[in-house]
N, C-alpha and C positions, 0 to 999 in steps of 0.2 A: 355501490357508490357511483355517483355520476361523474362524468368526465371533468366538469369544472372543479369539483372538490378534489378529485385526484390530482389535477394539475397544480392546485394550490399547495397540496401536501408535497408534491415532488419538488417544488421550488426550494424547500428547506434542504432537500437532499441533493441540491446542486444540479438541477435538471433543466429540461425543456427541449422541445423540438424533435419532430419526426419529419422525414422526407426521403423518398426514393420511389422508383417505379415498381409497379406490381409484377409478380411472376405470373405468366399466363398458365392457366390450368384447365384441362379438359378431362373428361372421363372416357376411358376406352369402353369397347362394347361389353366387356366383362365387369364393368363397374369400378375397376381399379384406376387410380389416378394416373394420368399421362401428362408429363410436364414438358413444356417447351423450354429447353435450357440453352438455346443458342446464344442468348445474351449473357449467359453466365460462364461460358467457356473461354479459355485462353486462346487468342488468335494463333499464337506460336505453338503448333502441335509437335514440334520437333522434340526429340528426347532431351537435348541440351537445355531447351527452354523450360523444361519441367523441373529441372534440378536447381536447388538453391546454390548460388556461388559459394556459400559457406561450406558446402560439402565437397568442393572440387579437390581439395588436398587432404581429405580425411583418409585414415587408414585404420584397419582393425575393426573391432565390433563397435557399432554406434547405434544410437536410438534415433529414429526418424519418424516423421508424420507423413503418411502416404494419403493424400487427399484424392477422392474419386470425383469424376466429372459431374455426376448427378448432384443437385443441390441438397442440402440438409432439410429436415422437416420444417425448420423455422422459416426457410426461404419459400417453401412450397405453400405454407399456410397463408401467406399473403402479408402485404404491408399493413402494419398496425392491427394484426389479427387479434391481439389482446383487447383492443378497444372496439374493433368493428366486427369481430368474429372471424373464425378461420374459414377459408375456402373449402376445407375438407371437413367432413363429419368425423366424429371420434373413430368410427370403424375404418374410414378411409385413411386417417392418420396412422393407425396401427398397421394397416395393410402396406402403407408406404414405407414405414420403418422396416417391416419384414422384407420388402423389396430391396431396401438398402442392405439389409443383413445378408441376403442371398448374394448380392454383388460382392460384399466384403468376404463372404465365405469363399467365393471363387478366387478372389485376390489372394487370400491367405493360403489357399491350396498351392498356388504358384510360388508365393513368397517362401513357404516352407521348403520348396524345392531348392531354394538358394541357402537353406540353413537358417532362415529367419524365424524368430519367435514372436508371437503376439504379446503385446503389453496391454493394450486397451483398444476399445472401439468407441466411436462417436457417431451419432446420427441426428441429433437435434440441432445443435449449434453449428456443427461441422460434420460433413460426411467423410470420415477418415478412419484409418487404422494406424495405430502407433506400434511400431515393430522394432525389435533389436536384430541387426543383421550386419554382416561383414561389409565394410564400405565398398569393396570391389564389386559388389552386386547392385549398387545404386542405379547404374545406367540400365541394367536389366530390368529392375523393378519399374523404373520410369517408362520403359518401353512396353510394359504390359497394357492390355486393353483397359480402357476406362480410368486410367490413372491421370489425374490432372496435374499434380505436383508432388515433389518429394522435398521436404524441408527438415532441418535438424530440430530436435526438441530443444527449446530454449527455456532455461530456468530464469527466475526473476528474483528481485530483492525487495524486501519490505521497505517502505518509506516510514523511517522512524519519526469550566462551568460558566466562565464569563462569555463564552462565544455564543451561547444560546440567545440571550437578549440582543447581542451585537448584530446577529444576522437577521433579526426580526422574528425569530421563532416564538418568543414569548408572547408577542402581540397576536400571532396566529393562534397559539394555544388559548389565549384569553378569549378569543372569539368562538371557542368551542370546537375547533378543529385540531385534533391531536395525532393524526396519522392512523386512527383506527381503521382496520380493513386493509391497510397496506402491508405487504409482505416484502421484507428486505433480506436478500442473501448476502452475507458477509463472507467473501472469499479471502481467507486470512489464516491465522494460526489456530482457529477454533474459537470457541466462546466458553468462558466459565459460567455455566448456567446456574451455578449455586451462588453467584455474586449478589450481594445486597442490592447493587444498583440495577440489576437485571431481574429483580423480583424474587431472588433466592434468599435463603436464611442468612447468608453472609458470614458464616462462621468457618473457622479452620477445620472443624470437625466435619461439617457438611461437605466442604471441598475435598477432604481426604477420603470421605466415603465414596465420592464420585470418581476421583482421580487415582487415589492411592497415595503412596509416599515416595515413589521413585518413578522414573520414566519407564521402567520395565515392569511396573505393577500391572497385574492382569485387570484391575478395576478400570483402567483407562482404555481398555479394549472391548469392554462389554457394557451393556446399558444398565443392568442392575436395577431396573425399575425406576431410575432417577431421571431419565430423559426420554422423551421431550418434556418441556415444561409449558406453563401458560404463556410465558414470554418467548422462549426459544422453542418454537413449535416443530422443528425438524432440523435435519442436517446429516452430514456424513464425514468421516475422516478418510481422506484419500491418500494420506501420506504415512500414518503411523507415527511412532515416537522416536525412531532411530535415524530416519533419512535426514541428511545425505550421508551420514556415517554408516548406514546400512541400507538395504533395499527398501523400496516402498512396501508398506504393509498396511493396506486399507483395513478399516474396521468400522463398526457402526457408531462408535462413541466419539463425537467431535469436540470433546472437552479440551480447553486450552491448558497448556502447561504453565502454571504460575510460578515464576522464580522466587516470589516472596514466601512460598510455602514448600516448594520442591527444590531439593539441592541440585547443584550442577550435575549434568550439563543442561538442565532445563533453562530455556531462554525464550519462553513464550510471553504471553500477555498482550501482544499487540492487537490481536483480534478482539479480545474483551474490551480493550480501550476504544477501538473503533465502534464496536457494537453499542457501547454505552453512550458515546457521542450521538450516534444515529437515533437510538430508540430507548435509552435508559429510562427506567421507571422503578423506583424502590417501592416496597410493599406499603410504606407509610405515605407515599405520594410526595414526599419532600424533595426527592431528587428526580430531576427530569432531564432527558436528553432532548434532541431536536424534535423528534416525533414520538413521544412517550407511549402513544397508543398503538404503534406499529408492532407487528410480529416479526421475529427474526428466524432465519435459517443459518445455522453454523456450518459452513462449508470449509472444512479444514484442508488447505492446500499448501500451507507453509510449514516449515520445519519447527519442531519443538525444541531443537538444540542449536539452531543457527538462524540467521536472517534470510536464508534462502527459501524460495518458493518453487515447487516442482512444476515444470512445464507440462508434464503428463497429468498431474493432479489438477492443474488449472483448467486444462481442456475438459477433463472429466467433470470438474466442478461447474463449468459453464453449461455442460449438457444437463447436469443435475438440476441446475437452477431453472431450466426450461421445462423440466418434467420431474418435480420432486418425488412423486409417487411411482415413477418409472413404469408407467403403464402404456407408454407409447402415444399418449394423448397430451399435447402441450397446452391444453386449456387451463391447466393449473400452474403455468409459468409464474414465477415471482414477478412483482411489480418493479423492483429495483435490485440491481447488482452493484455492489461496492467492492472495488479492488484498490486498496491503498498500497500498491506495489507497482513495479515496472522494470523494464529493461532499457537501458540508455540507447540513444540514437535509434528510436523506434522505426521499424521498416514495415511497409505494407505487406511484405512477404511473411510477416509474423503470423502464425496460425491462430494465436489467441486474439490478435487484432481482428482477423477475419471472423472468428467465432463471436466476438463481441459486437461487431457490426451486424451480423445476422440476428443476434438477440435484440439489438436496438431496433432493427427494421421490423421485427415482430411486434414491437411496442413496449419492450422492457427498457426501462431507463438504466443505462449502463454508465457508471461513474468510475473513473480511474485516476490515480495520482499522476501528475505531470512528472514527478521524480524529484530526487534530492541531490542532483549532480551540479547544482549551482548555475551561474551565468555563463553558459557556453552555447554558442549557436548550434541549433539543430539537435541538442542533446535530449530534448523532451522524449519521454519514455513510451514504449509500447506497453499495454494496448491503448493507452490514452490518445495516441495519434490517429486512431480510427475515425473515419469521417462522421460516424454516427455516435461516437463515444464522447462523453463530456470529460474533458481533460481539466483537472483542477490543480491550480498552483497553490502554494502555501503562503498565506499572508499573516501578518502580525496580529496578535490578539490586542484588544483595546488597551490593556495595561502596559504594553511594551513601550519602552522609552530608550532613548539614547542619552546617556549622562555626559555632561561636559566637564572635562578636566581643564581647569583654568589656572594658569600660572602667571607670575609677575612678568613684567616687560611686555614686549610686543608679540609674544608667542600667541598664535591663534588657538582658541580652545579646541581640544581634541575630543572626538566622540568615543565614549567608552560603553561597552556592552555589559550590563550587569549579569552575572551568572546566578540563576535562581536558587541554586543549592547553597549559596553563601549567605551571610547575614544581609538583612535588608538594607538598602541604601539609606544613609543618614548624612546630614551636613557634616562634612569632614574637611579639616584644614590642617596641613602639616607640611614639613619640608620634604621635597621630593628626593628620593635616594634610589640609585641603581644598584641592585644586589646588596652586598654588605657594605657598600660605600668605599671600598678599597680595591675594587677590581675583581673581587671573588664572589663565588656563589651567585653568578649572574642569572642562572636559571631557577634559583630558589629551591632546588631539590634537596639540599642538605639543611639540616636544622641550623638556625641562626643562634648565636649565644643569647642566653636569657636577657631580656630587657634591652637588647642592643638596638632594637628598632622603635623604641618608645618615641612617640610623637612624629613618626615618619609615615609618609605614603610611599610605599616601596614598589619600584618598577623592576620586573624580572622578565626573562625571555621564555617563550614557549619551548618545550622540548624536554626529553629524557624522562620526566615523570608526569603524572596527571596534574592538570591545572589545579584541581582541588587540593592536592598535596602542597603545591606552592603557596596557595592562599593560607592553608593551615599552618605552614612553617612561619609565615610572616605574622600571623595572629599570635602564635605561641611566643614570639620574641617581642611582643608589644606593639607591633605595627598597627596603624590606624585603618589602612585599606591596602589592597593589593591590585596592581596593574600588571597584566600579563600581555606582553607584546607578541603578536604573531611572528613566526619565523619564515613565513611564506608570503610572497607578494600577492596582493589581491587587485582586482580590477578597479578602475576609478568609480567611486561612489559605492563600492561594496561596504557592507557593515562589518564590524569586527566579528570574529567567529564565535559560535557557541560550543561548549564542551560539556560532556556528561560528568556526573560525579564519579570520582575515582578513588575515594577514600579520604581519611583525615577528618579534622574538625575545623572547617572553615568558618570561624566565629567572627570574622570581620567581613565587610563587603569586598567581593572580588569582581574585578572588571577585566575585560579583554580589550585590546587595541589592535588596530591594523599595524603591519610592519612599518609602513611609512610614518604613522603617527608616533609609534614607539621610537623610531630613529630620530624624529624631530625633537622629542622630549629629551632624549639622551644628548643631543647636540646643543640644546639651548636652554634647558630648564632645570637641570640638576642643581639641587641646593636651594632652589627658590620655594617660597611659600606657594603651596598648591591647594586648590579648593575644588571639592566635588559637592555641588549643591543640588539636591533632588528638585528643588523648586525651579531650577533653570533647565531641567531635562526637556528634551524634544520628543514629542509623541511620534511613534512609528506606525500608528494606526493607518491602514490602507496601503502600507508598504509591503512588498514581498519579503519573505524571510530570505536571508542571504543564500541559503542552500537550495532554495526552490529552483527547479529546472526551468529553462526558458526555451522558446521555440525559435523559428517556426518548425513545422513538420517537414522533415527531410523528404519522405516518400511522397506525400500528397501535396507538397508545396503550399501548405495552408497554415493559417495562423493557429497556433496552439501555444500555451493552454487556452481553454475557452473562458474560464472564470477563475477567480481566486476565492479562497475561504480560509478563515483562521485555523491554523494547524499547529502552532507553536505553543500549545498548552497541554496540561496533563489532566486526564479524567480517570476513569476506572482502570484498574489493571488486575490481572488474575492473581 
């Protein structure tokens, strides 16, 4: 595929831009690569300067990333090596990896002398060894020859159909460009490769044949001849099914744990959702993601039983993405790496950020979520803060609207955020009541007497029980609609919060309000005729979702996020 077509495809995947200076490479007399690393070394070669400040007060056994001074293979291959060709032949690449392995062998021999245990090795995106060791030996390890830095292992958190035409992907698909030939690595909770939207049969039986019936089932740890598939062409599970409640247990089957089919503690599905948005394509061709012709790698680095993502697994996953067949030659590096995850207040000392930058310099498009920590200065996440990484904010989908709560008198209309798990908004008019109208049940968590809310739009406070339970209780007593006021102050201009479904039967429209707007209604509008008219709703298109993290980047003093894309919608799940 030529560069022009590749760039067009990458635009859908939230891409663009390469830039950085080349690494100088010569060959020694024996033909092995000799690398000028002077520009890559840290000026401060003191022991203290090599140790992350986060390790200064640590005690007991800890996991750390020990990075060596020689650059990883991605840096030696040269800037944009994926597009322009590597400076090293395939044989030279393998020789260089073996050279790094010998250095790592020497390092580990000394680390074992401090009682350290090897956890993992990296050589493509980062030249590092991850070890478990007593914190009292960190200075000794930092003082060893060829050690560049010692950082803690950082774990990350996941960032929890109309979008395809909205971002222009449908028009590109109509022109005959569908992502064919592009390979995307999804670093996430794995992928349900049996899913209908990803070319699988899409049946519960097919999923259970691949995953089993519980997280401990042996079927989710072996391939069983069911993986890889035509759509999901490769991958690996770097975490297993128990982490963080148990040790990392890598296996070759990166299938996602789907909570709709597997009982608790299963909490997966996120990776399948992301994969479907990026490259979904059903067998009948009726369902399409952004780049339906693209191929996927399922790189499982996040937990099956929580929202945590392993820092060790992520670094291994990035190495995997640069060399999927693990032969020491990175000519088969993927085209795109997607990480819908992050760690707040991203820092340049973060090793995943460094690995992501190295992958991007190689010519891989690396996309990461800005984070879901809302409007706080500098909170934008690692690894998205990397200079070469595309940091993506979450924007509203085209259908998102702010509904106006209009009351009698001079009260200014209040903006209400409809909760999509409740009944669809309809023209609603009724008397506004707070709780049971007599100073009780103000949070709506207790069932109201039958028919006591007939003809009422009921305002209650957030807290104690799920918002969906409050809406359900109001509906059961005859209420017309539910307004749930936040109990936490928000910044000026912030939209009312979103909440997930927490049970009940919310058969009337449910809306949330900011604390300020809720207090205003309580003070001046109770008992008044109140109207919520969908025809008067304000479109939120091109606005950021309230939970999306803002920048700038603390470490690089740069504007982040780079771009925004719709993320507040639901697609496939495992």
